[in-house]
A tleap script that builds the chain and sets N, CA, C and O, in Angstrom:
source leaprc.protein.ff14SB
mol = sequence {
  NMET ALA LYS LYS LEU LYS GLN VAL PRO GLU
  PHE ALA SER GLU ALA GLU GLU ARG GLU PHE
  TRP GLU LYS HIE ASP THR ALA ASP TYR PHE
  ASP LEU SER LYS ALA VAL ARG VAL ARG PHE
  PRO ASN LEU LYS PRO SER THR THR ALA ILE
  SER ILE ARG LEU PRO THR ASP LEU LEU GLU
  GLN ILE LYS VAL ALA ALA ASN LYS ARG ASP
  VAL PRO TYR GLN SER LEU ILE LYS MET TRP
  LEU SER GLU LYS VAL CGLY
}
set mol.1.N position { -91.690 3.080 0.463 }
set mol.1.CA position { -90.903 1.893 0.495 }
set mol.1.C position { -89.460 2.357 0.782 }
set mol.1.O position { -89.047 3.348 0.181 }
set mol.2.N position { -88.720 1.756 1.598 }
set mol.2.CA position { -87.389 2.185 1.913 }
set mol.2.C position { -86.400 1.612 0.755 }
set mol.2.O position { -86.533 0.504 0.234 }
set mol.3.N position { -85.438 2.507 0.458 }
set mol.3.CA position { -84.496 2.180 -0.551 }
set mol.3.C position { -83.558 1.154 -0.100 }
set mol.3.O position { -83.166 1.264 1.061 }
set mol.4.N position { -83.141 0.213 -0.772 }
set mol.4.CA position { -82.171 -0.890 -0.491 }
set mol.4.C position { -80.868 -0.298 -0.538 }
set mol.4.O position { -80.479 0.219 -1.585 }
set mol.5.N position { -80.159 -0.320 0.485 }
set mol.5.CA position { -78.733 0.195 0.586 }
set mol.5.C position { -77.746 -0.821 0.161 }
set mol.5.O position { -77.858 -2.016 0.435 }
set mol.6.N position { -76.737 -0.283 -0.544 }
set mol.6.CA position { -75.626 -1.156 -0.963 }
set mol.6.C position { -74.672 -1.458 0.162 }
set mol.6.O position { -74.488 -0.650 1.073 }
set mol.7.N position { -74.102 -2.553 0.101 }
set mol.7.CA position { -72.979 -2.915 1.091 }
set mol.7.C position { -71.663 -2.148 0.764 }
set mol.7.O position { -71.236 -2.100 -0.389 }
set mol.8.N position { -71.018 -1.535 1.839 }
set mol.8.CA position { -69.850 -0.857 1.543 }
set mol.8.C position { -68.633 -1.902 1.394 }
set mol.8.O position { -68.468 -2.774 2.247 }
set mol.9.N position { -67.886 -1.791 0.404 }
set mol.9.CA position { -66.855 -2.826 0.276 }
set mol.9.C position { -65.641 -2.611 1.316 }
set mol.9.O position { -65.481 -1.554 1.928 }
set mol.10.N position { -64.885 -3.631 1.432 }
set mol.10.CA position { -63.546 -3.597 2.278 }
set mol.10.C position { -62.493 -2.861 1.309 }
set mol.10.O position { -62.404 -3.042 0.095 }
set mol.11.N position { -61.813 -2.104 1.993 }
set mol.11.CA position { -60.648 -1.318 1.323 }
set mol.11.C position { -59.434 -1.826 1.851 }
set mol.11.O position { -59.328 -2.108 3.045 }
set mol.12.N position { -58.335 -1.984 0.878 }
set mol.12.CA position { -57.071 -2.329 1.256 }
set mol.12.C position { -56.209 -1.126 1.724 }
set mol.12.O position { -55.155 -1.320 2.329 }
set mol.13.N position { -56.657 0.094 1.443 }
set mol.13.CA position { -55.915 1.335 1.758 }
set mol.13.C position { -56.800 2.444 1.874 }
set mol.13.O position { -57.956 2.357 1.461 }
set mol.14.N position { -56.318 3.563 2.443 }
set mol.14.CA position { -57.028 4.802 2.512 }
set mol.14.C position { -57.162 5.312 1.183 }
set mol.14.O position { -58.225 5.835 0.848 }
set mol.15.N position { -56.124 5.211 0.325 }
set mol.15.CA position { -56.133 5.744 -1.110 }
set mol.15.C position { -57.248 5.021 -1.948 }
set mol.15.O position { -57.893 5.597 -2.823 }
set mol.16.N position { -57.404 3.767 -1.612 }
set mol.16.CA position { -58.455 2.884 -2.400 }
set mol.16.C position { -59.783 3.378 -1.978 }
set mol.16.O position { -60.684 3.534 -2.802 }
set mol.17.N position { -59.935 3.637 -0.678 }
set mol.17.CA position { -61.179 4.062 -0.185 }
set mol.17.C position { -61.641 5.490 -0.662 }
set mol.17.O position { -62.800 5.792 -0.949 }
set mol.18.N position { -60.558 6.305 -0.696 }
set mol.18.CA position { -60.766 7.747 -1.276 }
set mol.18.C position { -61.211 7.698 -2.727 }
set mol.18.O position { -62.165 8.364 -3.130 }
set mol.19.N position { -60.492 6.889 -3.503 }
set mol.19.CA position { -60.898 6.688 -4.949 }
set mol.19.C position { -62.326 6.155 -5.115 }
set mol.19.O position { -63.055 6.614 -5.995 }
set mol.20.N position { -62.748 5.154 -4.247 }
set mol.20.CA position { -63.960 4.733 -4.368 }
set mol.20.C position { -65.210 5.749 -4.088 }
set mol.20.O position { -66.252 5.792 -4.743 }
set mol.21.N position { -64.888 6.498 -3.045 }
set mol.21.CA position { -65.871 7.488 -2.654 }
set mol.21.C position { -65.905 8.766 -3.561 }
set mol.21.O position { -66.861 9.541 -3.583 }
set mol.22.N position { -64.803 8.901 -4.283 }
set mol.22.CA position { -64.932 9.943 -5.311 }
set mol.22.C position { -65.796 9.586 -6.564 }
set mol.22.O position { -66.218 10.443 -7.340 }
set mol.23.N position { -66.014 8.299 -6.688 }
set mol.23.CA position { -66.899 7.822 -7.871 }
set mol.23.C position { -68.289 7.331 -7.404 }
set mol.23.O position { -69.151 7.065 -8.242 }
set mol.24.N position { -68.491 7.222 -6.237 }
set mol.24.CA position { -69.831 6.813 -5.706 }
set mol.24.C position { -70.500 7.720 -4.713 }
set mol.24.O position { -69.863 8.532 -4.042 }
set mol.25.N position { -71.846 7.555 -4.633 }
set mol.25.CA position { -72.707 8.467 -3.927 }
set mol.25.C position { -72.911 7.797 -2.515 }
set mol.25.O position { -73.382 6.662 -2.442 }
set mol.26.N position { -72.576 8.469 -1.466 }
set mol.26.CA position { -72.838 7.867 -0.130 }
set mol.26.C position { -74.306 7.535 0.161 }
set mol.26.O position { -74.604 6.661 0.976 }
set mol.27.N position { -75.232 8.255 -0.528 }
set mol.27.CA position { -76.664 8.067 -0.139 }
set mol.27.C position { -77.071 6.613 -0.782 }
set mol.27.O position { -78.163 6.128 -0.484 }
set mol.28.N position { -76.323 6.036 -1.526 }
set mol.28.CA position { -76.466 4.653 -2.030 }
set mol.28.C position { -76.127 3.686 -0.910 }
set mol.28.O position { -76.673 2.584 -0.896 }
set mol.29.N position { -75.339 4.001 -0.058 }
set mol.29.CA position { -74.679 3.233 1.002 }
set mol.29.C position { -75.098 3.423 2.372 }
set mol.29.O position { -74.973 2.534 3.214 }
set mol.30.N position { -75.627 4.641 2.636 }
set mol.30.CA position { -76.103 5.025 4.149 }
set mol.30.C position { -77.356 5.727 4.054 }
set mol.30.O position { -77.613 6.444 3.087 }
set mol.31.N position { -78.180 5.543 5.058 }
set mol.31.CA position { -79.425 6.249 5.211 }
set mol.31.C position { -79.087 7.533 5.832 }
set mol.31.O position { -78.876 7.574 7.044 }
set mol.32.N position { -79.020 8.536 5.138 }
set mol.32.CA position { -78.500 9.979 5.451 }
set mol.32.C position { -79.600 10.539 6.439 }
set mol.32.O position { -79.256 11.415 7.232 }
set mol.33.N position { -80.745 10.139 6.436 }
set mol.33.CA position { -81.814 10.591 7.315 }
set mol.33.C position { -81.638 10.345 8.771 }
set mol.33.O position { -82.183 11.018 9.646 }
set mol.34.N position { -80.768 9.245 8.993 }
set mol.34.CA position { -80.336 8.942 10.396 }
set mol.34.C position { -79.077 9.485 10.681 }
set mol.34.O position { -78.581 9.084 11.734 }
set mol.35.N position { -78.343 10.392 9.942 }
set mol.35.CA position { -77.112 10.846 10.248 }
set mol.35.C position { -77.300 11.694 11.534 }
set mol.35.O position { -78.341 12.298 11.794 }
set mol.36.N position { -76.154 11.680 12.337 }
set mol.36.CA position { -76.141 12.557 13.519 }
set mol.36.C position { -74.923 13.428 13.528 }
set mol.36.O position { -73.804 12.949 13.347 }
set mol.37.N position { -75.131 14.706 13.737 }
set mol.37.CA position { -74.006 15.689 13.743 }
set mol.37.C position { -73.034 15.468 14.933 }
set mol.37.O position { -73.494 15.341 16.067 }
set mol.38.N position { -71.812 15.425 14.717 }
set mol.38.CA position { -71.001 15.194 15.929 }
set mol.38.C position { -69.853 16.220 15.836 }
set mol.38.O position { -69.588 16.848 14.811 }
set mol.39.N position { -69.156 16.333 17.090 }
set mol.39.CA position { -68.135 17.420 17.231 }
set mol.39.C position { -67.019 16.786 17.907 }
set mol.39.O position { -67.191 15.995 18.835 }
set mol.40.N position { -65.807 17.138 17.434 }
set mol.40.CA position { -64.550 16.690 17.935 }
set mol.40.C position { -63.844 17.817 18.613 }
set mol.40.O position { -62.884 18.281 17.998 }
set mol.41.N position { -64.141 18.330 19.747 }
set mol.41.CA position { -63.548 19.374 20.375 }
set mol.41.C position { -62.131 19.416 20.672 }
set mol.41.O position { -61.443 20.434 20.594 }
set mol.42.N position { -61.712 18.238 21.025 }
set mol.42.CA position { -60.366 18.073 21.435 }
set mol.42.C position { -59.383 17.557 20.203 }
set mol.42.O position { -58.245 17.154 20.443 }
set mol.43.N position { -59.812 17.596 19.146 }
set mol.43.CA position { -59.097 17.085 17.832 }
set mol.43.C position { -57.957 18.164 17.663 }
set mol.43.O position { -58.174 19.375 17.691 }
set mol.44.N position { -56.825 17.634 17.500 }
set mol.44.CA position { -55.582 18.463 17.415 }
set mol.44.C position { -55.200 18.330 15.933 }
set mol.44.O position { -55.288 17.255 15.340 }
set mol.45.N position { -54.778 19.451 15.368 }
set mol.45.CA position { -54.108 19.325 13.992 }
set mol.45.C position { -52.909 18.405 13.888 }
set mol.45.O position { -52.017 18.449 14.735 }
set mol.46.N position { -52.881 17.654 12.962 }
set mol.46.CA position { -51.763 16.696 12.599 }
set mol.46.C position { -50.649 17.419 11.882 }
set mol.46.O position { -49.947 16.811 11.074 }
set mol.47.N position { -50.461 18.708 12.153 }
set mol.47.CA position { -49.394 19.437 11.411 }
set mol.47.C position { -48.478 20.075 12.507 }
set mol.47.O position { -48.899 20.318 13.638 }
set mol.48.N position { -47.341 20.302 12.144 }
set mol.48.CA position { -46.401 21.099 13.011 }
set mol.48.C position { -45.968 22.291 12.376 }
set mol.48.O position { -45.577 22.233 11.210 }
set mol.49.N position { -45.989 23.470 13.057 }
set mol.49.CA position { -45.477 24.748 12.552 }
set mol.49.C position { -44.009 24.691 12.561 }
set mol.49.O position { -43.338 24.200 13.468 }
set mol.50.N position { -43.536 25.254 11.431 }
set mol.50.CA position { -42.060 25.556 11.242 }
set mol.50.C position { -41.794 26.807 10.866 }
set mol.50.O position { -42.707 27.483 10.392 }
set mol.51.N position { -40.531 27.323 11.006 }
set mol.51.CA position { -40.156 28.634 10.599 }
set mol.51.C position { -39.059 28.428 9.484 }
set mol.51.O position { -38.167 27.609 9.704 }
set mol.52.N position { -39.082 29.106 8.338 }
set mol.52.CA position { -38.106 28.957 7.245 }
set mol.52.C position { -37.798 30.250 6.723 }
set mol.52.O position { -38.721 31.018 6.451 }
set mol.53.N position { -36.641 30.568 6.557 }
set mol.53.CA position { -36.297 31.896 6.042 }
set mol.53.C position { -36.047 31.761 4.526 }
set mol.53.O position { -35.211 30.976 4.077 }
set mol.54.N position { -36.869 32.624 3.704 }
set mol.54.CA position { -36.728 32.538 2.246 }
set mol.54.C position { -36.198 33.976 1.764 }
set mol.54.O position { -36.401 34.989 2.433 }
set mol.55.N position { -35.582 33.976 0.689 }
set mol.55.CA position { -35.253 35.304 0.105 }
set mol.55.C position { -36.601 36.019 -0.273 }
set mol.55.O position { -37.511 35.313 -0.710 }
set mol.56.N position { -36.775 37.261 -0.144 }
set mol.56.CA position { -37.940 37.896 -0.415 }
set mol.56.C position { -38.529 37.718 -1.850 }
set mol.56.O position { -39.734 37.611 -2.075 }
set mol.57.N position { -37.459 37.697 -2.879 }
set mol.57.CA position { -37.954 37.536 -4.208 }
set mol.57.C position { -38.438 36.169 -4.475 }
set mol.57.O position { -39.388 36.007 -5.241 }
set mol.58.N position { -37.799 35.080 -3.845 }
set mol.58.CA position { -38.381 33.813 -3.885 }
set mol.58.C position { -39.720 33.712 -3.358 }
set mol.58.O position { -40.570 33.117 -4.021 }
set mol.59.N position { -40.046 34.298 -2.082 }
set mol.59.CA position { -41.319 34.123 -1.596 }
set mol.59.C position { -42.385 34.917 -2.463 }
set mol.59.O position { -43.556 34.543 -2.530 }
set mol.60.N position { -41.939 35.955 -3.074 }
set mol.60.CA position { -42.869 36.762 -4.060 }
set mol.60.C position { -43.182 35.873 -5.373 }
set mol.60.O position { -44.267 35.926 -5.953 }
set mol.61.N position { -42.222 35.139 -5.731 }
set mol.61.CA position { -42.450 34.245 -6.874 }
set mol.61.C position { -43.461 33.157 -6.559 }
set mol.61.O position { -44.347 32.804 -7.338 }
set mol.62.N position { -43.239 32.628 -5.280 }
set mol.62.CA position { -44.086 31.613 -4.838 }
set mol.62.C position { -45.598 32.091 -4.700 }
set mol.62.O position { -46.548 31.386 -5.040 }
set mol.63.N position { -45.713 33.361 -4.164 }
set mol.63.CA position { -47.021 33.943 -4.002 }
set mol.63.C position { -47.734 34.127 -5.403 }
set mol.63.O position { -48.935 33.908 -5.561 }
set mol.64.N position { -46.920 34.528 -6.355 }
set mol.64.CA position { -47.420 34.727 -7.613 }
set mol.64.C position { -47.932 33.327 -8.237 }
set mol.64.O position { -49.030 33.263 -8.791 }
set mol.65.N position { -47.143 32.293 -8.126 }
set mol.65.CA position { -47.530 31.004 -8.516 }
set mol.65.C position { -48.725 30.514 -7.857 }
set mol.65.O position { -49.548 29.877 -8.514 }
set mol.66.N position { -48.899 30.744 -6.640 }
set mol.66.CA position { -50.053 30.392 -5.830 }
set mol.66.C position { -51.298 31.114 -6.293 }
set mol.66.O position { -52.351 30.494 -6.442 }
set mol.67.N position { -51.203 32.372 -6.515 }
set mol.67.CA position { -52.247 33.179 -7.043 }
set mol.67.C position { -52.741 32.680 -8.281 }
set mol.67.O position { -53.953 32.542 -8.450 }
set mol.68.N position { -51.870 32.386 -9.200 }
set mol.68.CA position { -52.265 31.891 -10.569 }
set mol.68.C position { -53.063 30.545 -10.359 }
set mol.68.O position { -53.942 30.232 -11.162 }
set mol.69.N position { -52.785 29.839 -9.394 }
set mol.69.CA position { -53.399 28.462 -9.142 }
set mol.69.C position { -54.604 28.615 -8.253 }
set mol.69.O position { -55.308 27.631 -8.025 }
set mol.70.N position { -54.886 29.811 -7.730 }
set mol.70.CA position { -55.965 30.131 -6.784 }
set mol.70.C position { -55.934 29.287 -5.536 }
set mol.70.O position { -56.949 28.784 -5.055 }
set mol.71.N position { -54.662 29.146 -5.007 }
set mol.71.CA position { -54.504 28.465 -3.698 }
set mol.71.C position { -53.577 29.248 -2.750 }
set mol.71.O position { -52.713 29.996 -3.207 }
set mol.72.N position { -53.757 29.076 -1.449 }
set mol.72.CA position { -52.883 29.891 -0.615 }
set mol.72.C position { -51.429 29.396 -0.791 }
set mol.72.O position { -51.134 28.237 -1.083 }
set mol.73.N position { -50.498 30.466 -0.568 }
set mol.73.CA position { -49.118 30.146 -0.837 }
set mol.73.C position { -48.445 29.084 -0.051 }
set mol.73.O position { -47.593 28.329 -0.519 }
set mol.74.N position { -48.889 29.067 1.207 }
set mol.74.CA position { -48.410 28.032 2.121 }
set mol.74.C position { -48.968 26.637 1.737 }
set mol.74.O position { -48.286 25.651 2.014 }
set mol.75.N position { -50.027 26.507 1.189 }
set mol.75.CA position { -50.623 25.246 0.669 }
set mol.75.C position { -49.862 24.787 -0.536 }
set mol.75.O position { -49.632 23.588 -0.691 }
set mol.76.N position { -49.437 25.742 -1.447 }
set mol.76.CA position { -48.674 25.457 -2.553 }
set mol.76.C position { -47.228 24.947 -2.137 }
set mol.76.O position { -46.700 24.028 -2.762 }
set mol.77.N position { -46.662 25.510 -1.166 }
set mol.77.CA position { -45.431 25.019 -0.684 }
set mol.77.C position { -45.534 23.654 -0.183 }
set mol.77.O position { -44.690 22.809 -0.480 }
set mol.78.N position { -46.597 23.389 0.610 }
set mol.78.CA position { -46.817 22.054 1.091 }
set mol.78.C position { -46.975 21.050 0.092 }
set mol.78.O position { -46.487 19.928 0.225 }
set mol.79.N position { -47.736 21.455 -1.053 }
set mol.79.CA position { -47.908 20.540 -2.195 }
set mol.79.C position { -46.563 20.177 -2.781 }
set mol.79.O position { -46.238 19.009 -2.992 }
set mol.80.N position { -45.756 21.271 -3.048 }
set mol.80.CA position { -44.538 21.048 -3.842 }
set mol.80.C position { -43.596 20.201 -2.933 }
set mol.80.O position { -42.896 19.347 -3.478 }
set mol.81.N position { -43.534 20.372 -1.644 }
set mol.81.CA position { -42.685 19.563 -0.767 }
set mol.81.C position { -42.998 18.224 -0.817 }
set mol.81.O position { -42.122 17.381 -1.010 }
set mol.82.N position { -44.342 17.897 -0.639 }
set mol.82.CA position { -44.986 16.633 -0.675 }
set mol.82.C position { -44.635 15.893 -2.020 }
set mol.82.O position { -44.200 14.742 -1.989 }
set mol.83.N position { -44.821 16.537 -3.141 }
set mol.83.CA position { -44.486 15.931 -4.384 }
set mol.83.C position { -42.936 15.639 -4.497 }
set mol.83.O position { -42.567 14.613 -5.070 }
set mol.84.N position { -42.082 16.471 -3.991 }
set mol.84.CA position { -40.723 16.225 -4.041 }
set mol.84.C position { -40.224 15.081 -3.238 }
set mol.84.O position { -39.395 14.277 -3.666 }
set mol.85.N position { -40.797 15.035 -1.978 }
set mol.85.CA position { -40.383 13.987 -1.104 }
set mol.85.C position { -41.060 12.617 -1.290 }
set mol.85.O position { -40.521 11.554 -0.984 }
set mol.86.N position { -42.294 12.740 -1.820 }
set mol.86.CA position { -43.067 11.515 -2.146 }
set mol.86.C position { -42.631 10.804 -3.352 }
set mol.86.O position { -43.209 9.776 -3.706 }
savepdb mol mol.pdb
quit
């Protein structure tokens, strides 16, 4: 007998949807046996490369902080910038 799937709620924002899916199993809402693999060959990253000059000792300190957090140092810089601006 097929499992009765739940209705996916409407979300007011992407953040609300993200929070919902962090706490719920997609298998309760979708028949994953019917899932189809897709590719997005022309998808372009939504980021822009920039160049910034940093003192060598500052960059080394950032790399040490990133290593302690087990994240790439560029990702850590992006996190810090996002926190500061947001």
